[in-house]
Every structure is written in structure tokens, then in C-alpha cells.
N, C-alpha and C positions, 0 to 999 in steps of 0.2 A: 481180494481187495484190488481195486483198479490201480493201474500204474500211474504214478504221479500224484496220488492222493496220500496224505499222511493222516495218521490218527493222533488226535490230541487227547490225552487223558487229563481230566480235571481232577485234581487231588482235593480231598476234603481238607478243611482247615484243621490244624492240630489243636489239641486241647489247650496247649500253652498259648497259641495264637489267639484263640477265642478268649482266654482269660485276659490277654493284653488288650484286645479290642474293648472288652467290657470295662476294664480299668480306665482306658482312654476316654470312653464315652462318659463314665462316671466323673472323671476329672473335668471334662468339658462342661458337663451339667453343673458341677460345683462352681466353676469360675464364670461361666457365661451368664449374662442377664437374660438372654433369650435364645431359644433354639427354634429352627424352622426345618420342617420335613419337606424335602424336595424330591419329586418324582422326575427322573431324568431319562425315561425310557426312549431309546432311539437316538440319543444325543451322540453326535460323532466325536471322535477323539479331539479333533481341532476345536470344536465348539466347547467341549469339556475344558480344554486348556484355556480357552478364552474366558469361560465362566470363572474358573479358578483364579485367573489373573485379575479379573475385575473385582472379585470378592477380596482377594489379598490386598489390592490397592486401597480398599475401604476398611481394612482391618477386620475382615470377616473370614473365619475359618470354614473349611469345607471338608467333610469326612464321609466317605462311602463305607457303609458297614452292612452286614446282613441284618435283615429286619428282626430276626429272633434275638440277635445279640443286642440290638437297640432296645427292644422290649424288655429284655432281662435287666439291662443296666438302668433303664429309666423306671422300671417297676420298683426298684429299691429306693427311689427318690421320694416316693409317696406323694406324687403330684395329685391334685384334686381333679375332678371330672374324668371323663374317659378318653383314652388315647384314640386319636383319629385312625381310621382304616388306612393302613400303609400298603397301597397296591403298587405293583411294578418295582422297578429299581429305586431304592431310596437312599438319599444322602442327607446329611445333617449340616445345615449352615448355622453358625453360631458366632456370637460376638459379645463383648462387654458393653457395647452400645445397644440399647434396648430395641431400636427400630432398624438398625443397619442391615441385619440379615434379611428381614422381610422386604425392605425397600430395594436392596440390591438384586435379590433373586427375582422380585417382581419386575424390575426394570429389564432384566435379561429375558424374563418370560415373555414380555410384550413383543420382543423381536423373534423369539423362538417358541411360540405358543404350541406348536405341534409336538415339541420334545420336552419342555420343562413346565412343571406345574407345582404350585404351592399346595401341599397336602394338609398342612396343619402345623402345629408347633407347641412350644411351651413358653408362656408369658406369665410372669409374676406368680410362679408356683402352681400353675394349672395348665392342663392340656386345652388347646383351642383348635377349632376347625379351620378349614381353608378360607371361609368367608371372613372370619375374624382376622386372620393373618393378612388377607388382602386389604381389609379396612385399615389395619395398622400400616401397611406398606404405602398406602396412598396419603398418609399424613405428611405434609411438607416438612422439610428439614428445619432445624432450629434457626438457621440463618434466614431462610425464606419467611418463616413465621415472624422473626424479629423485623424484617423489612416490611412485612404487611402491617405489623403493629405500628411502626414509625409512620407509615403512610396514613393510617387511620388517625393517629394523633395529629399529624401535620395538616390534614385536610381542613378542619375547621379554622385553623390558624391562617392557612393560605386563603381561604374564603374571606376571612375578616380583613386581611391585608388588601385583597382585591377590592373589597367594598370601600375601604378607606381611600384607596387610590382613585376609585371612581368618583368619590365625593370631592377629593382634592382637585381632580381634573374639571369637575363641574363648576367648582368655585372659581377656578382660574379662567374659565371661558366666560363666566358671568361678570367677572371683575374687570 
């Protein structure tokens, strides 16, 4: 061995730890309305901390677990359709808000596209692919949708008021 280099032994996870992780994933799957699989290959520690902070601020949990343990825990849930291919390092983003995990990870992915990718997820009791998760992520928030709805309702009224105003001004100039 060369001088100055140290050898790091990576110990396998104990059976008790595996059982804990599976139980935690099961608990998350029971409570969360949606789950999103996130590939975070090559993400730096600083960027990972930033992602976790942003997710936590929006009430979204984030768990990194071995893919085999994720598969074992989620296989017991009997979700419909097939689980998406989980390549690379995988994390699970979850929340009681149906769209928050997809929306928040997607927003972070736009700034860090080389390192973060939506891989798929679980929505309404079924596995979905990355395309579906991305489509859900791009749905505007409730507040934005309400604002757009008010604008649509207000538009004809505003047009009617402007027409009445134009008629009133025309009558004033002719009188």
C-alpha cells in the first residue's frame, strides 16, 4: 500500500438495519399520497443538502435507500402497473400533498439536470413512469389555478364594463 492512502472498508447493512429501512418505506407508503423516485447520481453533498432543505420547506420528505429494499417494501403494497426501472442512486421523495414531491423535485431538476432526474413514482395506487411524473410536476399550484380561474371569470365582466364606459363617453360627447 502506498504511503498516505487509507483503505476504507464498506460494511454491508445488517439484517436489523434492512428490516428498519423496509419498515420505514412501508410506513412512508402508507401515509404519503404520492411517492417520487429520484435518480441523484453525481449530486454533490452541498447540492444534496440544498435539495433536502428545499423539500423540507415544502413539507416533502426525502429518503435514500437501497433499490432492493425499496422494491421489497413496495412489492408488498400491491400497486398496479409495473415499477419503473430504477437505475443509479435512487431516493424517494414523498408527501401528503399529491403533487408537491413531483413539483419540487422537478423544479430542482431544472437547475441541476445533469445530476437529478425524475425516474417514476406512485400515484393513486399505481406505479407511473417519468413522463407521467413530469406531467404532474408541471401542473400549476392550487393558488395559481385559482388566480387563473378568477381572471377567466373577470374577463367578460371587465369587457362589459369597458363597453358601457365607451357608450357613456360617446353619449357625453354628443350631448
